[in-house]
N, C-alpha and C positions, 0 to 999 in steps of 0.2 A: 342217761344210766336206768335201768331199772332198780328197786330195791325190794327187795323182798319182804314179804311180813315174819318176825318172829315173835316167839314167847318174850315175856322181860327174862325168864329166864336161861336162853339159848346163848351159844357162845357167839353170837353176830354182832359185830364192830359196830357201835352206831355211827351214823354221819358226821366227817370232821374232818381235817386238813391241817395237818399241824405245823405243815410249812406257809400257808397261807398267815395262819396264828404270829410264826414267829417275826413275817415278813411286814407283818401289821407293826410289830411291838420296836423292829429296827427301824419304821421309817418314819416310825412317830423319835426312834430317840435320834436319827441325821435332820428330821425337821417336823418339830413338834406344831406345828401351825395348821400341821392339817388334821390335829387330836378334835376343836373343832367338827369340820365337814364330817369326820369317820361317828360322831355321835349325832349331830344335826340330818346332816341327811341320810345316812346308813341307819342310825339307830342302834350301832353300837354298843353292848353294857360289858363289863368282866366275867357275864353268867354266859355272855356268848360262844365263851374260851372251853373248847375241850376238855385242854389242862386244867385242873388250875393253877398252877403257879406263875400258869402266862396269864391267866386271870387277875392273879394278884400281881403283876406288874401291869399290868394298864390299869388298874384300879389306881397302884399306884401315882402311876401320870397322871390321868384323871384330878387327884389332891392334889399332886403340882398344880396342873393347870389351872384351877380352883383358888390356889395363892397367890395364883400370878407372878411361880418361881419356875429356873429354871425347869428343861428338863432333858436330860441327859443320864450317861453311866452313872458318874459319881451321883446323882441325887436323887433319882431311882433307888441307888439301893441303899443311902442314905436313909429315905423316908420310907422304904423299906423295913428297912434297920431300929426306927424307931415305934414300927409295932409288934415290933417281936418278929416281922416274916422272912428278912433276909437266908434264913436257912431253909423253909419252906420253897422255896423257886431257886436252891441249889446255889447262894453266896450271888457274892457282888462276881464273879469272875465270868458264872452263865449270864448273869445283866449284860456283863461287857460284851459275850460272844454274838447277843443279839443283831447287832446292829451291822455285822458281818453276813446274815441269811438274808437281807433284803435284795432282791434282784437290781431292781430299782426306785427309789428312794423317793420319787414323785410319782409310784403306782401306788401311793401306800392307800384311797379308797376307794381302787378295786381289792386291794387284798380285804380291804376291811367287809366288800359286800362278798366276796368268797366264803368270811368266818359266820356272817350275819347269815349266809342263805345254809351254812351246814349246820346251825346251831338251829334253825327252824327245822330243817326238817327231823329233826333230834327231837323237837318238840313235836311233830306230828305222829313221830313211834308213841311219845309217851302218853301223848292223847289216844291215838289206836290200841292203847294196852290200857289205858283207863275205861274207855270203852265198852269194850270184850270184859273187862272184870263187870261191870255196872249193868252188863247183859247179863251177864251169868248170875249175881247175886241177885239182882232183878230187886229185893226189898221189898217187896208189895209196889213197884213202879208198873204202870202200862208201857204199851209198846210205843205210843205217843212221848210222854213223857221220857224215856230213854231217846227217843231218837232227837227230842227240843235239846237234850243235855248233849248231847253227840255234836247235831249244830252247833248250839255256841260255844262247844269247845273246839272248832275247826273255823270258824267264824272269828273265835279271836285270837289266831294263829297268826289270820290275814291282818287283824285289824290292830296288831298286837303295836306295833309304834304310835297307837294315837291313844292308845289306852290310858286310861292315870294313873301316874307313876308319884312316888315324895318326892317333893321339890321345894327348894327355895323357894318365897314369897318374890322377893326380885326379878323370879325368872319368869311368874306370869305378871310380875308388873310389866315388863318388858315388852312382853307379848301383847299384853293390853296394849302399851302407846304405839306397838306399830299399825293395830287396829285400826286406833286412835286417826294415827296420820294418813292410814289410807283410804280412810273416810272423809278426811277432812280435802282430800285430793280426788275422791270420788265426784261424780256429779249427782248419784242416789242420793235419794233428800233422808231415805232411813236406814241401816243397818243390816232389815233382814229381807224377806222376802216379799214383795208388794201382794195385796189380797186384789185388787181392782179397787177398794174405797178406799180413795186417797185419806179421806179427814179420818178416816178409823186407823189406816197404816200411823199417822202423824201421833196416834193415842199411844201405838202396839210398838210401835219402831219397826213393826213389820214383824212377820213370820220366823222368829231366829231360831235357827240351829238347839236341838236337844231342850226343847220346851212342848212343852203340854197346853193345845187350846182346846178348849172346852164349849161349846155351841150348841147351847141351851136354850127348849123352850116348850111349852105345850103344843099337841096336832094340831098343823094344816096352821102355823106358825110361820112355816115356810124356811125350814132351820136345813132341811136338804137339799133345796134351792142353791140357798146361799152358799153352804158345802161343797157343791156343786161344781156353783160361779167361781168361786175362788181357787180350788184345784184347777180348772180350766184356766183362770190365768195366770197361773203359775206355771202350766205346763206350755203356755203358748205365747206369752209375754217375758216372763222369767227365765225358760225355756231349759226348766228345771223337770228331771224325771218325777212324777207325782205315779204311789200307789193308791186309787181309789176303792174300800173294801164296804160295798153295798150289801145290806143284812138286809135290808127293805125296799130299794128299788132294785126290779133286773137289770139286766145289761142293755136289754132295748126300752126298757123305759129312758135309761143313761142317756143312752143315745139320743131317744129322740128330743128328751132335754138339749142335747146340745145339738142337734139338727136344725132348732127352733132359733138359739141362740145364733148360730152362724150363720142362718139363711135368712130370718127375717119371715120365716113362713109362718101363719097363725098354728101353733101347738097343737090346738084343738083337734085339727084338721090333719095336722102329721098322727098324731095319736087313735082320730078315728080312721085313718088311710085315705081321706077325703082331698088329698091333694089335686093341682091342677095344673093345664099343660104351661101354665104362666110361674107355677113353681119352682118346676122341676132343671132350670137353670141354677136357681141360687140354691136347691138341696144338693144340687150333684158335686158344684165348685165347696159346696159345705163338707162333702165326704171326702172332695180330693184333699182338701185339708189339711183333716182331720188324721190321715196316714201319714203327716208329720210331726203330730203331734207326741211327746214322750210320756202318754197319759196311760196309765193299766188296772186297766178292770179286775176287779177281785167279787165276783159275784158268787157268795154261796151264804145258803140260808144257815149252814150250819155251821157258821165260824168259831172258832176257838184262838185262844191267844195263840197255841202251838203252832196252828194254820196263819195267822196273821206274820208271826215272825217267821215262819220259812221263808214265806213266800217274799216277802224287806229285805228279809238277807240273803237270796239268792238274784234278787233287783240290782240288790246292794253289790252284790259282787260280780254279777253280770257285769254292769255298766260304770262301775268305780265310784260312781254318789249317787244317794237316793236324795230327791229334792222335801219331797212333800208326804207324807203320808194320811189318810184321811178312811174314820171308822164309824161310819153310819148305819146304827147308832148305839152305840156303848151297850145300853143295857138289853139288846139283843141278843150279845153275843154267849157262845153255848161251854157252861165251866166243866171241862175235862173230870174235875172230879168236884161233882156236887159236893156240898158242905149242909145242903139242908137249910140253910141261914142265905136265904135270896142279898142280904146287903152285907155280908162275907165274900160273896162271891162277886159280887156286882166290885165291894171294893179291891180285890184282886185285876179285875179286870183293868181297874184304872190305873195301879201301880206298875201292871205288867207294860200298860202304853208309856207310861213315863218314863218304866228302865229301856223301851224300845225308843226312844227318844235321843237316850241319852246313850246310849247303844251303839245308832246310826246316825248319831250327831245329825239330825235332822227334826223340824217343825212336826209337828203329831195332833193332826185336828180331831179331838173323838167328836161328836154330835150326839146329847145326851136330852132324855125326858122330862120332862118337870112332871115333880106331882100333884096331885088335885087337890091342894092347900091352896094353891093361887085362884079359885074357881070358888071358897068358900068367905074371898075378903073384898071387901065391897074394890078395893086399889087392886089390878088384875095385872098391875107390872110386877113381875117374877122378883124375889128375891133368892139367896144366896141357900137360905135355907130349903127350897125348893127342888132343890135337885134329889132326885128320886130317886129313891132305896139308901142312900147311901152320902153319908157327910165323907168320905175318904176323898170324891171327885173333888170336891173344894179343895184337897188337904192337898193333894197330887197338883193338882191345874195349876200353872205357874199363869195361867189365863181366863176369866169364865166371861163368855160373852153369852148376854140372854137377850131374849127376841121378843118383841110386844107389838101386837096390832093393835090397834086401838077400832076399827072395824069390823073387828071380830065379833069385839061383846056387844057395840054400840053400833046399827046398822044406820044410824042417823050421826052418825059421827061427822067432824069437821076435819076429818083429816082421814077420806077414804083411801084405801090404797096406798099407804105411806107403812114402814117398817121401822120401829125404833130399835138400834142396835146398841144395847146397853154392855159399857163394860162395868161389870160388878165387880172383877178381881182381876189386877192387875200388880205383878209380882216386880216388876219392871219397868215400871211406867205410870200413868197418869187414868186414873178413874173418870171415867166420862161417859155423852151418849151419842149416836149418829141417825137423826131421821134422815131414811131412805127412802126411793120407791121403785121399782123395778119395770120395765114396759111391757106392754104386754104379749112380746116376742122373747120374753125373757134374755133378752139381750144384756142388759145391764141397768147396774143402779142409781139414782141421780139421789146427789146427796141433797138435801132440802138446807139441813142447820147443823149447827152442832152443839149440844149444851155440856158445858162441865159436870166432873162428878166431885166427890168430894174422900177425903179421905189420902193418907202419903203412897206413894206409891214401893214404899219398898214396905 
């Protein structure tokens, strides 16, 4: 079926199916046990009904079910009358006649899906009208902002059933109990995605949906390498789709590091193109294995929030779900409408990434640069106050991981090659520190020790 676009003022009738709407209500009058499935599986609400009186009848049925009362012609009519709505739906006679509309009472769920689909089509039309109106109005917004707004409106339709809605605390508690029951029966040690660093996962509970993780360090500490390793682990071991957006490393550099890690070939030889005949079998095997990885590269040195959101939404829609987004690194992102104040621009980036994590219901890792204040102190271990250009990063982040290498500052260090991953902020867990060492082929991190942190987890 094709739908011809029309302006809001045209005589075109919006998509609807009154027979399906009446059949839904009739099926519920004959068997109200289907109501829960219509609400939970289909996501049907009173707003999905084209005719307001039919939506009012459905709402009355939902109210009765919430009160654990019977749903039939008499109780529905009485509920409507209590709220002064009976006459608006046509009286008790109109309610009684609904039971005769349904072709088959057992097919209520299918009728509900038809009603829901028609409602989504109406919302799609409304969204297109609003997009057209915003383009004509402009109001000083550029094309990128208008396109982003349009994408957000369309994405909201697809993800409408996941959108936040007002509901009772008891419903959220029930979902949490179900999650805990699944976790108890699951062999996994952590609720979120594993990073590949087991002791770090125990501190964080893994990478969890809707949360923003910041990996921060001074240059040359290994923050890009660590974030890439985590992304590769999520794609390879967790089989989750990953979007790796690098503003610092090119696709070629990322591919070189991946090949070195997978093949075990010296990364310097790969970089210089000096591989030997003995290296080729391992390299070709690594290349073949990469074809199966759900790992997407976004190489854009001019990346803005709008571009990132568009790419992430596209992947989420095309593949139903996006498992992880990584941005390397935060302060290199381009402000679409620069304020002239870098702190404000970076603050907007961190807020946007947090919103993206919630919108897509997936973890987002943002690599961040630390200020030079670290270098001015006798103790070079980074603090939250060292986050460069914006304290908003700390506020938006659910978790802040800071990296420190003692041998970077002290050539005679007793800890050569060691990297400390310091959990400075963890909104849902403990603080602490994991000492690790990466091997010379960039293949894995070896956990050396774990040190507890201080501070409350919440």
